[in-house]
C-alpha positions, 0 to 999 in steps of 0.5 A: 500500499502506498504510503499516504498524506496524513490529510490524507483520507485512505482510499481501502479499495478501487476495482471492477466487478464484471458479470456477464449472463449468456449474450447480454451485454456485460454490466460493469461496476466500478466500485470504490471505498474511502475512510476518513483519516485522523485529520479533518477535513473542511469544507467550502460552500460558494453560493453563485449564479450564472445571473451575477456579474461579480459571481465568475472570479468567486468561480474562478477562485474555487476552481484555482484551490486545487492549484493552491495545494488546497486538494480536497484531501484536505479542503473539499469545494462545493458550489450551490447556484442558487434559483433567486436571479433566474427571474433577471434575465438568466436562468441558471441551468446549474440553479436548484430552489433547495440551494437558494433554501440551504443558504437561507437556512444558514443565514437564519442561523446567523441572524442575517434576514437576507442572501447576497452572491457570491457568498463563500461558508468555510465550515459553515462560517462566513469566508471573505477574501481579502483584497490583497491577501487570502488566508485560505490556507491558514485557515485550512491548516487550523481545521486540518489540524483539530480533531476530527468529531465523527469518522466517515466510511464511504462506499461507492459503486457506479454503473453506466447510468447510476451511481450507489453510496454506501455511507456509515458514520460514527460520532466520536463522542456519542453524545454529540448526535446533533449533527446531520449527515450530507451527500453531495454529487458535484461535476466538474469541467462544466462550461456555459455560454450565457446568452441574456442577463448581467452576464450576457456574452460571456463564457462561464466555466464552473467547477465543483457544482453540485447536481445532487444533494441528499440528506439531511440524515440524522444519527441514531441514539448512540451517535452513528448513522449507516444510509444508502443512497442511489443518483441517477445520472442525467444524460447532460451530466459528464460522468467522468467528472463527476464526485461524491462527497460525504460530509457530517455538519451540525445544524446549530453552528454549521461546523463540519465534524468530517468530511471525504470526497471519493472516487469516481 
């Protein structure tokens, strides 16, 4: 087994399971299992819209995080496209009303009465990039150095038209049972030409775009949860660019106890 960075989740197995049924076509399922490590992995949520002219720089910043040595073994970015800009001239094809609701819930938790784009939340806390200095690396280092409050085991199997996930969570302190499990299926490498609205005439590029969000799933009375989820893959999605993230988050303060991002 290869040596792993102390920040890296442990990838237990990657394989191909193939079943043949006489003259029927081969049915192949890619299987991958990821287990969280001893370091806490952070998440950063970007609330954005193709209808917002100040959002493309934030989208670009999110896409460049891995280049800054902030890969998903340390920081998992998730771009939630909101739908409240759709009525202003351009319908964002990646927007979902549920993501707008999620942002409003975050704002309500912090006592805010409004939402805006672009907005960044690092482990549930509002994060603003500095004009001259971006402190994201130092803040992620601090989170990575803190003790995770949950263990996550994520097993993923994928066929040509679906992705099935089995996830198990065990809280470090069973008395802390209020956190919730989420599964986020996201896609990289998206490109779209905007034909109306504030970004009319621009070709926008996106990464970490959340296609589906499953959850919240609550823990039981001893601080554990086991959940199975099947995602049907839409034709317009590029299956090769899809990845699945699992994270455990407190509904009280938004703190992310632990997170992993696995194959494909």
